[in-house]
N, C-alpha and C positions, 0 to 999 in steps of 0.2 A: 334652660341654662341661666344662670345669673349672669348679668352683664356690670362693668365697672360702674355704670351710671346708676344702677340700682344698688348696687354696694354705696357708693357715693353717698345717694339720698338717703339709706337708712343711716349713715354715720352721720350726717346733717342732722337729720330729724332726733335722733338719740342724744349730740351735742346739744343743740339748742332747748329741747325738753328738759334735759338734766341742767342746763344752766338757768333756765326760767323757774326749775324748782329748788335749786340752789340759792335764788336770789330769795326765795320765800322763805326758807327754812334758815338762811343766814341771817334776814330780818329776824325771825322768832330766837334765834341765837342771841343776837345783840339785845333784844329785850330781856332775855333771860340774865345775860351777863350784866346788864346795868341794875336791873332789881335785887340780883344777888350781892352786887358789889355794896349795897347799902347795908348790908349783914355782914361784909366781910368774908362772904363765900366765894372762893372760886370755882369757877364752871369752867370746863374745858370739854372739849367736843366736834372740833370743826371738820375731823375726818369723818365722823359719823355722820355728819350733815353731808358730806359730798357723798358717801356711799348710799346714804339715804335719799338723795337726790336722783343717784344714776338708777337705783333700784325703781324709785318710784315713777321716774320717767320710762323705763323699760317697760315697767308692769302697764302703766298707761297707755302706751303705743300699742302695745298687743291688744290689750282690752278695746281699744278702738274699733277693732276688726270684729268684735263681737256683738252681733246684733241684739237691739232689743225688740222683738218683733211685735209687741202690741203697740210700740210707741210711733209706728210709721205713720199711721193714722191721725195722730195727736200733733198737736202743736208740737215747735221747736223745744220750748220750755220744760215741756215735760219730760222728754226724752234729757235734756240737761240734769233735771233734778233728780231722776231715776239712776242716771247714771252717777251722778256724784254721791248720791247717799249710797248707792249699790260698793262705790268704790270707799267710800267713808266705812262703811261697816267692814269692809276688810282691813283699812288702816287700823281702825279701833282694836280689832282681834288682833293685829301684829304688834299693839302696842302695850295690850295686855299682857300676851306670852311675852314679850320683851322684857316687862316689869318683874313679872312671875320667875324669869330666868334669870335677871339679875339679882331677886332675893332668894334663889334656890339655897345659896349655903344658911343664910340665916336661919330659913325655917327647916332647914334638914330633907331638901329635895323640891323638885319642881312642882309635883301637886301640891304639898302642904303651903309652899308660896304662892300658889295657885287659889288655895282654899282662903289664905289670909291676905290676899291682894288688898282688900278694903282697909285693912291695919295699918298698911304701909302709910309711912308720913309724907311721901309724895306722890298720892294718888291724883291728886290736882294737875301734876305733871302731865298725865294722860288725857286731860281734857283739854288741857291749853295747847297741846299739840294738835290733838284732834279738831280744833279748832282753827289753828293755822292751816292744816292740811286740807279742812272742807274749804277754806277760802280760796285755796291755790287750786282746788279741782273744780271749784265751781269755775272760776274763772277761765281755766283751762277747758272743760266742757264746753261752755259759753263761746270760746273762740273757736274750738272745733266746728261749732253749726256755722260760724262766720266762713271759716274755711271752706266749708261745703257748698256754701250758698255761694261764695264770691270769688274762690280759689284762691290758691296759695300765694303768698306774697302781697296780700291786700292791705296789711298792717303796714307794711315797709313802703307800699306806695302811698299809702295816705298820709304816713306820716315826715314823707320827702316833699311831699306838695304844699305849696305855699297856701297860708290861710284864706287868702281873697280868693284863690282858685276853687277852693272846697264849698264856697258859698255859691 
């Protein structure tokens, strides 16, 4: 049976993980807006950032429970890198599918848009997004290892401690 505490814990985890990814994606959004402003191109997509952060957070939280068996006897950095690259492959596939879906009207269908993906003018957009998501996933997966080793709340404890007490 699911308890109130378990539900509160899950909601809290989703909220803070979404906030984490939202900050990363908002940073990417700001960079895009500033770069495109130079060419007088308006860029909008704040709602996409929020939805993307929510989806990314939920997927990552679910995949945290999926074990990668051959990494248990390896150093923690191996698990972090493998998990990050596996997640990144999924993100890259989703980004490619998203671009194909957006261009489907231009090319007369999803399959044709997918075939002509390389000819799209903004294919570098996929790479920029993938690099940003890679950074966010790498930090998130590294932090997950620290939580596993030192317990939940370690970041808050360290950040609330005076520097002289840390030495």
